N, C-alpha and C positions, 0 to 999 in steps of 0.2 A: 100649199101655199095660202096664207091667209090676205086676204084682202081687207084694205081699211079704206074705207069712203071718207073722202072730203067734201063736206056739203051736205045736202039735201039730194040730189041728183045722184042716179044709178049710171049715167053713163059710164063708158071705159075711160074717157080721159079725166075723169073726175077720181078715180081708182089710184089709191096709192101702196103698192106692195110694199111687204115686209123688208123685202130686201133693198128698195129703193131708200127706207128711211136707214137701213143698215150703212148703205153706202153714202149717203150724207154724213152720216156719223162719223165713218171713218175719212171719207175728204177732209172735212174741215178739221179733223183732230190732227191729221196728217199735215194739214197747210199750216196748222198752229205751231207742231213741234213736240217735242219732247217736254219744254219747259213752259208751253203755256197750255191753258184747259178752254174748253166749253162750256156755254151752259145749254143742257137742255133745249130751252127755249127758241134759241138760235136756231135748231133745227127743225121745232117744229114752225117756226115762224118763217122759214125759209120754204117748207114744204106744203104749209097750210097757211097761208098769208091772211085769209078771212076770217078761219075758226082754231086759228092755232091751239088755245086754251083747251080745246077737247081733245086732242091729239097727244097730250103731254105723258099721258101714261104709256103710251104706246111707243111714244119714243124713249121713254126712261126703261122700259120692259126691255127694249130693243136693246139697249146700251148695257142694260144690266146681263142680258144676254151675250154681249161681243166681251163683257170682262171674263163671262163663264169659258168664253173661249181664248181665253189669253190676248186679244185683239185691243183691250182699251182699259184702263184701268178709271175706276169711278173715286172722286176723291171729295171733301168735304176740308173748307179750309186747307185746303192742300194737304192733308194727309189721305193716304188709302182707305178707304174702307171696305166694313164687311156688306156688301149688299144685302145681304139677306137681314141687314138689321138696320138699314139706312132709315134716318128721319130728319127730316127738314131739307135745305137747299143741297144739289150735287152738282159737280162739273165732270166734264169727261175729257180725259188725258190720252194720245198714243202710247201704246208701249215702245 
C-alpha cells in the first residue's frame, strides 16, 4: 500500500493512506447521492487543508481507480466520460 505524505514532516500522523482518500471520496459521494456530484478538490481540501493543490493528482488518480471498480462515475458537464481520455475539470458521483 502506498503512503502519501501531507506536508514535509514524515511522522505517522502526517501520512494519509490511499485507502483513506478512497474512503473520503466514497463517503462524500454517498452523502451527495446519485443525483449530485463532488469536485476532487473538495476531497483534497478536506484531507490536506494546508497544501491540497499538490495532492489533487493523487485524489483524481484514486477516483479513476474507483471508477474502474464501478464504485463511482466520473463526469464532465454532467456526462460520464472515458477516464483514459479526460481533459479539464471533472466531478465524481456515486454509482
